[in-house]
Jmol script that loads the backbone (N, CA, C; Angstrom):
load data "model"
ATOM      1  N   UNK A   1     -12.680 -19.896 -13.198  1.00  0.00           N
ATOM      2  CA  UNK A   1     -12.774 -19.066 -12.011  1.00  0.00           C
ATOM      3  C   UNK A   1     -13.856 -18.021 -12.227  1.00  0.00           C
ATOM      4  N   UNK A   2     -14.777 -17.942 -11.319  1.00  0.00           N
ATOM      5  CA  UNK A   2     -15.826 -16.935 -11.355  1.00  0.00           C
ATOM      6  C   UNK A   2     -15.372 -15.685 -10.631  1.00  0.00           C
ATOM      7  N   UNK A   3     -15.961 -14.566 -11.010  1.00  0.00           N
ATOM      8  CA  UNK A   3     -15.673 -13.322 -10.299  1.00  0.00           C
ATOM      9  C   UNK A   3     -16.089 -13.410  -8.839  1.00  0.00           C
ATOM     10  N   UNK A   4     -17.050 -14.279  -8.547  1.00  0.00           N
ATOM     11  CA  UNK A   4     -17.510 -14.448  -7.175  1.00  0.00           C
ATOM     12  C   UNK A   4     -16.386 -15.005  -6.302  1.00  0.00           C
ATOM     13  N   UNK A   5     -15.478 -15.771  -6.901  1.00  0.00           N
ATOM     14  CA  UNK A   5     -14.371 -16.364  -6.159  1.00  0.00           C
ATOM     15  C   UNK A   5     -13.304 -15.348  -5.780  1.00  0.00           C
ATOM     16  N   UNK A   6     -13.403 -14.150  -6.280  1.00  0.00           N
ATOM     17  CA  UNK A   6     -12.389 -13.128  -6.030  1.00  0.00           C
ATOM     18  C   UNK A   6     -12.741 -12.292  -4.810  1.00  0.00           C
ATOM     19  N   UNK A   7     -11.711 -11.967  -4.046  1.00  0.00           N
ATOM     20  CA  UNK A   7     -11.840 -11.011  -2.947  1.00  0.00           C
ATOM     21  C   UNK A   7     -11.061  -9.780  -3.383  1.00  0.00           C
ATOM     22  N   UNK A   8     -11.708  -8.629  -3.368  1.00  0.00           N
ATOM     23  CA  UNK A   8     -11.078  -7.381  -3.815  1.00  0.00           C
ATOM     24  C   UNK A   8     -11.056  -6.401  -2.650  1.00  0.00           C
ATOM     25  N   UNK A   9      -9.855  -5.866  -2.371  1.00  0.00           N
ATOM     26  CA  UNK A   9      -9.683  -4.902  -1.282  1.00  0.00           C
ATOM     27  C   UNK A   9      -8.988  -3.669  -1.840  1.00  0.00           C
ATOM     28  N   UNK A  10      -9.638  -2.526  -1.730  1.00  0.00           N
ATOM     29  CA  UNK A  10      -9.003  -1.270  -2.143  1.00  0.00           C
ATOM     30  C   UNK A  10      -7.988  -0.876  -1.076  1.00  0.00           C
ATOM     31  N   UNK A  11      -6.793  -0.491  -1.504  1.00  0.00           N
ATOM     32  CA  UNK A  11      -5.734  -0.140  -0.556  1.00  0.00           C
ATOM     33  C   UNK A  11      -5.581   1.380  -0.472  1.00  0.00           C
ATOM     34  N   UNK A  12      -4.749   1.834   0.433  1.00  0.00           N
ATOM     35  CA  UNK A  12      -4.460   3.261   0.556  1.00  0.00           C
ATOM     36  C   UNK A  12      -3.407   3.702  -0.442  1.00  0.00           C
ATOM     37  N   UNK A  13      -2.777   2.742  -1.122  1.00  0.00           N
ATOM     38  CA  UNK A  13      -1.760   3.065  -2.112  1.00  0.00           C
ATOM     39  C   UNK A  13      -2.399   3.667  -3.356  1.00  0.00           C
ATOM     40  N   UNK A  14      -1.657   4.585  -3.978  1.00  0.00           N
ATOM     41  CA  UNK A  14      -2.141   5.276  -5.175  1.00  0.00           C
ATOM     42  C   UNK A  14      -1.253   4.896  -6.357  1.00  0.00           C
ATOM     43  N   UNK A  15      -1.873   4.662  -7.498  1.00  0.00           N
ATOM     44  CA  UNK A  15      -1.134   4.318  -8.704  1.00  0.00           C
ATOM     45  C   UNK A  15      -0.259   5.504  -9.119  1.00  0.00           C
ATOM     46  N   UNK A  16       1.047   5.290  -9.266  1.00  0.00           N
ATOM     47  CA  UNK A  16       1.932   6.393  -9.648  1.00  0.00           C
ATOM     48  C   UNK A  16       1.765   6.808 -11.111  1.00  0.00           C
ATOM     49  N   UNK A  17       1.010   6.048 -11.866  1.00  0.00           N
ATOM     50  CA  UNK A  17       0.851   6.332 -13.290  1.00  0.00           C
ATOM     51  C   UNK A  17      -0.430   7.103 -13.606  1.00  0.00           C
ATOM     52  N   UNK A  18      -1.529   6.798 -12.884  1.00  0.00           N
ATOM     53  CA  UNK A  18      -2.798   7.474 -13.190  1.00  0.00           C
ATOM     54  C   UNK A  18      -3.451   8.131 -11.980  1.00  0.00           C
ATOM     55  N   UNK A  19      -2.943   7.853 -10.769  1.00  0.00           N
ATOM     56  CA  UNK A  19      -3.511   8.439  -9.558  1.00  0.00           C
ATOM     57  C   UNK A  19      -4.670   7.667  -8.966  1.00  0.00           C
ATOM     58  N   UNK A  20      -5.057   6.549  -9.588  1.00  0.00           N
ATOM     59  CA  UNK A  20      -6.167   5.742  -9.075  1.00  0.00           C
ATOM     60  C   UNK A  20      -5.752   4.937  -7.855  1.00  0.00           C
ATOM     61  N   UNK A  21      -6.748   4.475  -7.122  1.00  0.00           N
ATOM     62  CA  UNK A  21      -6.486   3.638  -5.945  1.00  0.00           C
ATOM     63  C   UNK A  21      -6.009   2.260  -6.398  1.00  0.00           C
ATOM     64  N   UNK A  22      -4.987   1.752  -5.742  1.00  0.00           N
ATOM     65  CA  UNK A  22      -4.521   0.405  -6.036  1.00  0.00           C
ATOM     66  C   UNK A  22      -5.329  -0.588  -5.215  1.00  0.00           C
ATOM     67  N   UNK A  23      -5.495  -1.790  -5.746  1.00  0.00           N
ATOM     68  CA  UNK A  23      -6.285  -2.800  -5.060  1.00  0.00           C
ATOM     69  C   UNK A  23      -5.542  -4.125  -4.980  1.00  0.00           C
ATOM     70  N   UNK A  24      -5.901  -4.887  -3.979  1.00  0.00           N
ATOM     71  CA  UNK A  24      -5.399  -6.233  -3.785  1.00  0.00           C
ATOM     72  C   UNK A  24      -6.538  -7.168  -4.156  1.00  0.00           C
ATOM     73  N   UNK A  25      -6.271  -8.087  -5.073  1.00  0.00           N
ATOM     74  CA  UNK A  25      -7.280  -9.039  -5.524  1.00  0.00           C
ATOM     75  C   UNK A  25      -6.749 -10.434  -5.223  1.00  0.00           C
ATOM     76  N   UNK A  26      -7.617 -11.278  -4.664  1.00  0.00           N
ATOM     77  CA  UNK A  26      -7.169 -12.592  -4.209  1.00  0.00           C
ATOM     78  C   UNK A  26      -8.184 -13.652  -4.602  1.00  0.00           C
ATOM     79  N   UNK A  27      -7.676 -14.817  -4.996  1.00  0.00           N
ATOM     80  CA  UNK A  27      -8.519 -15.993  -5.105  1.00  0.00           C
ATOM     81  C   UNK A  27      -7.828 -17.119  -4.344  1.00  0.00           C
ATOM     82  N   UNK A  28      -8.210 -18.352  -4.573  1.00  0.00           N
ATOM     83  CA  UNK A  28      -7.637 -19.438  -3.773  1.00  0.00           C
ATOM     84  C   UNK A  28      -6.194 -19.749  -4.142  1.00  0.00           C
ATOM     85  N   UNK A  29      -5.682 -19.228  -5.262  1.00  0.00           N
ATOM     86  CA  UNK A  29      -4.327 -19.570  -5.690  1.00  0.00           C
ATOM     87  C   UNK A  29      -3.387 -18.369  -5.849  1.00  0.00           C
ATOM     88  N   UNK A  30      -3.907 -17.217  -6.228  1.00  0.00           N
ATOM     89  CA  UNK A  30      -3.067 -16.071  -6.557  1.00  0.00           C
ATOM     90  C   UNK A  30      -3.485 -14.810  -5.805  1.00  0.00           C
ATOM     91  N   UNK A  31      -2.523 -13.880  -5.753  1.00  0.00           N
ATOM     92  CA  UNK A  31      -2.752 -12.530  -5.261  1.00  0.00           C
ATOM     93  C   UNK A  31      -2.323 -11.581  -6.377  1.00  0.00           C
ATOM     94  N   UNK A  32      -3.196 -10.655  -6.740  1.00  0.00           N
ATOM     95  CA  UNK A  32      -2.870  -9.629  -7.714  1.00  0.00           C
ATOM     96  C   UNK A  32      -2.844  -8.288  -6.994  1.00  0.00           C
ATOM     97  N   UNK A  33      -1.979  -7.401  -7.445  1.00  0.00           N
ATOM     98  CA  UNK A  33      -1.902  -6.059  -6.886  1.00  0.00           C
ATOM     99  C   UNK A  33      -1.812  -5.106  -8.061  1.00  0.00           C
ATOM    100  N   UNK A  34      -2.726  -4.145  -8.119  1.00  0.00           N
ATOM    101  CA  UNK A  34      -2.669  -3.232  -9.248  1.00  0.00           C
ATOM    102  C   UNK A  34      -3.786  -2.215  -9.269  1.00  0.00           C
ATOM    103  N   UNK A  35      -3.908  -1.597 -10.431  1.00  0.00           N
ATOM    104  CA  UNK A  35      -4.820  -0.475 -10.624  1.00  0.00           C
ATOM    105  C   UNK A  35      -5.951  -0.858 -11.577  1.00  0.00           C
ATOM    106  N   UNK A  36      -7.158  -0.720 -11.099  1.00  0.00           N
ATOM    107  CA  UNK A  36      -8.328  -1.010 -11.927  1.00  0.00           C
ATOM    108  C   UNK A  36      -8.478   0.029 -13.032  1.00  0.00           C
ATOM    109  N   UNK A  37      -8.099   1.260 -12.742  1.00  0.00           N
ATOM    110  CA  UNK A  37      -8.269   2.330 -13.725  1.00  0.00           C
ATOM    111  C   UNK A  37      -7.385   2.121 -14.960  1.00  0.00           C
ATOM    112  N   UNK A  38      -6.105   1.825 -14.750  1.00  0.00           N
ATOM    113  CA  UNK A  38      -5.229   1.638 -15.917  1.00  0.00           C
ATOM    114  C   UNK A  38      -4.980   0.162 -16.226  1.00  0.00           C
ATOM    115  N   UNK A  39      -5.650  -0.732 -15.484  1.00  0.00           N
ATOM    116  CA  UNK A  39      -5.622  -2.182 -15.747  1.00  0.00           C
ATOM    117  C   UNK A  39      -4.202  -2.761 -15.755  1.00  0.00           C
ATOM    118  N   UNK A  40      -3.391  -2.342 -14.818  1.00  0.00           N
ATOM    119  CA  UNK A  40      -2.040  -2.876 -14.652  1.00  0.00           C
ATOM    120  C   UNK A  40      -2.015  -3.643 -13.334  1.00  0.00           C
ATOM    121  N   UNK A  41      -1.615  -4.902 -13.400  1.00  0.00           N
ATOM    122  CA  UNK A  41      -1.565  -5.748 -12.215  1.00  0.00           C
ATOM    123  C   UNK A  41      -0.299  -6.597 -12.225  1.00  0.00           C
ATOM    124  N   UNK A  42       0.228  -6.888 -11.051  1.00  0.00           N
ATOM    125  CA  UNK A  42       1.260  -7.904 -10.892  1.00  0.00           C
ATOM    126  C   UNK A  42       0.614  -9.065 -10.139  1.00  0.00           C
ATOM    127  N   UNK A  43       1.033 -10.270 -10.458  1.00  0.00           N
ATOM    128  CA  UNK A  43       0.427 -11.469  -9.876  1.00  0.00           C
ATOM    129  C   UNK A  43       1.491 -12.272  -9.142  1.00  0.00           C
ATOM    130  N   UNK A  44       1.133 -12.775  -7.978  1.00  0.00           N
ATOM    131  CA  UNK A  44       2.026 -13.617  -7.189  1.00  0.00           C
ATOM    132  C   UNK A  44       1.264 -14.863  -6.728  1.00  0.00           C
ATOM    133  N   UNK A  45       1.976 -15.968  -6.655  1.00  0.00           N
ATOM    134  CA  UNK A  45       1.409 -17.200  -6.120  1.00  0.00           C
ATOM    135  C   UNK A  45       1.192 -17.012  -4.619  1.00  0.00           C
ATOM    136  N   UNK A  46       0.015 -17.312  -4.157  1.00  0.00           N
ATOM    137  CA  UNK A  46      -0.321 -17.093  -2.751  1.00  0.00           C
ATOM    138  C   UNK A  46       0.574 -17.905  -1.810  1.00  0.00           C
ATOM    139  N   UNK A  47       0.970 -19.103  -2.206  1.00  0.00           N
ATOM    140  CA  UNK A  47       1.839 -19.921  -1.353  1.00  0.00           C
ATOM    141  C   UNK A  47       3.184 -19.248  -1.116  1.00  0.00           C
ATOM    142  N   UNK A  48       3.716 -18.593  -2.141  1.00  0.00           N
ATOM    143  CA  UNK A  48       4.993 -17.897  -1.991  1.00  0.00           C
ATOM    144  C   UNK A  48       4.860 -16.698  -1.054  1.00  0.00           C
ATOM    145  N   UNK A  49       3.755 -15.998  -1.161  1.00  0.00           N
ATOM    146  CA  UNK A  49       3.502 -14.849  -0.279  1.00  0.00           C
ATOM    147  C   UNK A  49       3.395 -15.328   1.160  1.00  0.00           C
ATOM    148  N   UNK A  50       2.669 -16.411   1.372  1.00  0.00           N
ATOM    149  CA  UNK A  50       2.484 -16.945   2.724  1.00  0.00           C
ATOM    150  C   UNK A  50       3.821 -17.364   3.326  1.00  0.00           C
ATOM    151  N   UNK A  51       4.673 -17.992   2.543  1.00  0.00           N
ATOM    152  CA  UNK A  51       5.983 -18.428   3.053  1.00  0.00           C
ATOM    153  C   UNK A  51       6.794 -17.265   3.603  1.00  0.00           C
ATOM    154  N   UNK A  52       6.683 -16.101   2.959  1.00  0.00           N
ATOM    155  CA  UNK A  52       7.485 -14.947   3.377  1.00  0.00           C
ATOM    156  C   UNK A  52       6.838 -14.106   4.466  1.00  0.00           C
ATOM    157  N   UNK A  53       5.525 -14.084   4.543  1.00  0.00           N
ATOM    158  CA  UNK A  53       4.876 -13.095   5.410  1.00  0.00           C
ATOM    159  C   UNK A  53       3.986 -13.650   6.518  1.00  0.00           C
ATOM    160  N   UNK A  54       3.855 -14.965   6.617  1.00  0.00           N
ATOM    161  CA  UNK A  54       3.079 -15.548   7.710  1.00  0.00           C
ATOM    162  C   UNK A  54       4.024 -16.305   8.628  1.00  0.00           C
ATOM    163  N   UNK A  55       3.971 -15.965   9.913  1.00  0.00           N
ATOM    164  CA  UNK A  55       4.741 -16.666  10.931  1.00  0.00           C
ATOM    165  C   UNK A  55       3.739 -17.456  11.775  1.00  0.00           C
ATOM    166  N   UNK A  56       3.659 -18.753  11.506  1.00  0.00           N
ATOM    167  CA  UNK A  56       2.663 -19.576  12.181  1.00  0.00           C
ATOM    168  C   UNK A  56       2.982 -19.799  13.653  1.00  0.00           C
ATOM    169  N   UNK A  57       4.261 -19.779  14.022  1.00  0.00           N
ATOM    170  CA  UNK A  57       4.604 -19.956  15.441  1.00  0.00           C
ATOM    171  C   UNK A  57       4.113 -18.781  16.278  1.00  0.00           C
ATOM    172  N   UNK A  58       4.293 -17.571  15.760  1.00  0.00           N
ATOM    173  CA  UNK A  58       3.848 -16.373  16.472  1.00  0.00           C
ATOM    174  C   UNK A  58       2.420 -15.981  16.116  1.00  0.00           C
ATOM    175  N   UNK A  59       1.829 -16.688  15.145  1.00  0.00           N
ATOM    176  CA  UNK A  59       0.472 -16.399  14.663  1.00  0.00           C
ATOM    177  C   UNK A  59       0.359 -14.952  14.208  1.00  0.00           C
ATOM    178  N   UNK A  60       1.307 -14.564  13.314  1.00  0.00           N
ATOM    179  CA  UNK A  60       1.340 -13.192  12.812  1.00  0.00           C
ATOM    180  C   UNK A  60       1.450 -13.173  11.303  1.00  0.00           C
ATOM    181  N   UNK A  61       0.789 -12.205  10.732  1.00  0.00           N
ATOM    182  CA  UNK A  61       0.845 -11.972   9.291  1.00  0.00           C
ATOM    183  C   UNK A  61       1.418 -10.576   9.090  1.00  0.00           C
ATOM    184  N   UNK A  62       2.536 -10.476   8.386  1.00  0.00           N
ATOM    185  CA  UNK A  62       3.207  -9.199   8.159  1.00  0.00           C
ATOM    186  C   UNK A  62       2.563  -8.494   6.956  1.00  0.00           C
ATOM    187  N   UNK A  63       1.382  -7.930   7.183  1.00  0.00           N
ATOM    188  CA  UNK A  63       0.613  -7.274   6.130  1.00  0.00           C
ATOM    189  C   UNK A  63       1.386  -6.114   5.512  1.00  0.00           C
ATOM    190  N   UNK A  64       1.963  -5.262   6.338  1.00  0.00           N
ATOM    191  CA  UNK A  64       2.663  -4.082   5.811  1.00  0.00           C
ATOM    192  C   UNK A  64       3.873  -4.481   4.976  1.00  0.00           C
ATOM    193  N   UNK A  65       4.568  -5.540   5.379  1.00  0.00           N
ATOM    194  CA  UNK A  65       5.699  -6.022   4.596  1.00  0.00           C
ATOM    195  C   UNK A  65       5.258  -6.537   3.231  1.00  0.00           C
ATOM    196  N   UNK A  66       4.170  -7.286   3.207  1.00  0.00           N
ATOM    197  CA  UNK A  66       3.646  -7.801   1.946  1.00  0.00           C
ATOM    198  C   UNK A  66       3.210  -6.666   1.023  1.00  0.00           C
ATOM    199  N   UNK A  67       2.500  -5.696   1.577  1.00  0.00           N
ATOM    200  CA  UNK A  67       2.006  -4.584   0.765  1.00  0.00           C
ATOM    201  C   UNK A  67       3.162  -3.748   0.226  1.00  0.00           C
ATOM    202  N   UNK A  68       4.200  -3.547   1.035  1.00  0.00           N
ATOM    203  CA  UNK A  68       5.368  -2.786   0.577  1.00  0.00           C
ATOM    204  C   UNK A  68       6.061  -3.511  -0.573  1.00  0.00           C
ATOM    205  N   UNK A  69       6.204  -4.837  -0.460  1.00  0.00           N
ATOM    206  CA  UNK A  69       6.833  -5.605  -1.536  1.00  0.00           C
ATOM    207  C   UNK A  69       5.999  -5.561  -2.813  1.00  0.00           C
ATOM    208  N   UNK A  70       4.686  -5.743  -2.698  1.00  0.00           N
ATOM    209  CA  UNK A  70       3.821  -5.704  -3.883  1.00  0.00           C
ATOM    210  C   UNK A  70       3.876  -4.339  -4.560  1.00  0.00           C
ATOM    211  N   UNK A  71       3.899  -3.276  -3.777  1.00  0.00           N
ATOM    212  CA  UNK A  71       3.981  -1.944  -4.354  1.00  0.00           C
ATOM    213  C   UNK A  71       5.313  -1.742  -5.078  1.00  0.00           C
ATOM    214  N   UNK A  72       6.398  -2.177  -4.472  1.00  0.00           N
ATOM    215  CA  UNK A  72       7.713  -2.052  -5.113  1.00  0.00           C
ATOM    216  C   UNK A  72       7.775  -2.842  -6.417  1.00  0.00           C
ATOM    217  N   UNK A  73       7.224  -4.038  -6.433  1.00  0.00           N
ATOM    218  CA  UNK A  73       7.205  -4.858  -7.649  1.00  0.00           C
ATOM    219  C   UNK A  73       6.370  -4.169  -8.710  1.00  0.00           C
ATOM    220  N   UNK A  74       5.219  -3.646  -8.314  1.00  0.00           N
ATOM    221  CA  UNK A  74       4.318  -2.962  -9.254  1.00  0.00           C
ATOM    222  C   UNK A  74       5.017  -1.769  -9.916  1.00  0.00           C
ATOM    223  N   UNK A  75       5.613  -0.910  -9.124  1.00  0.00           N
ATOM    224  CA  UNK A  75       6.273   0.273  -9.651  1.00  0.00           C
ATOM    225  C   UNK A  75       7.469  -0.112 -10.519  1.00  0.00           C
ATOM    226  N   UNK A  76       8.281  -1.047 -10.051  1.00  0.00           N
ATOM    227  CA  UNK A  76       9.468  -1.454 -10.815  1.00  0.00           C
ATOM    228  C   UNK A  76       9.075  -2.081 -12.150  1.00  0.00           C
ATOM    229  N   UNK A  77       8.100  -2.959 -12.135  1.00  0.00           N
ATOM    230  CA  UNK A  77       7.707  -3.659 -13.349  1.00  0.00           C
ATOM    231  C   UNK A  77       7.159  -2.701 -14.399  1.00  0.00           C
ATOM    232  N   UNK A  78       6.267  -1.813 -13.983  1.00  0.00           N
ATOM    233  CA  UNK A  78       5.632  -0.931 -14.974  1.00  0.00           C
ATOM    234  C   UNK A  78       6.462   0.301 -15.300  1.00  0.00           C
ATOM    235  N   UNK A  79       7.502   0.565 -14.533  1.00  0.00           N
ATOM    236  CA  UNK A  79       8.420   1.650 -14.897  1.00  0.00           C
ATOM    237  C   UNK A  79       9.268   1.247 -16.093  1.00  0.00           C
ATOM    238  N   UNK A  80       9.430  -0.055 -16.289  1.00  0.00           N
ATOM    239  CA  UNK A  80      10.220  -0.556 -17.414  1.00  0.00           C
ATOM    240  C   UNK A  80       9.440  -0.552 -18.728  1.00  0.00           C
ATOM    241  N   UNK A  81       8.127  -0.464 -18.638  1.00  0.00           N
ATOM    242  CA  UNK A  81       7.287  -0.517 -19.852  1.00  0.00           C
ATOM    243  C   UNK A  81       7.272   0.793 -20.603  1.00  0.00           C
TER     244      UNK A  81
END
end "model"
wireframe off; spacefill off
backbone 0.3
color backbone group
């Protein structure tokens, strides 16, 4: 996988550990959510994310729901470390 294959989006969320901006990183298979400054990321399979947050009948993507879940996973996972 080349870095060119990655899509990186800076979010409005702030890392609770260092104060840096959290980012969403995506390629054709995975979605990562984390902090570039402290190099902490959680990874999810894109197909699983799509199953929960895309409604093809209504043609809607629940972006805020996905971002809230990724943030909760990020905080919970790294709070245990």
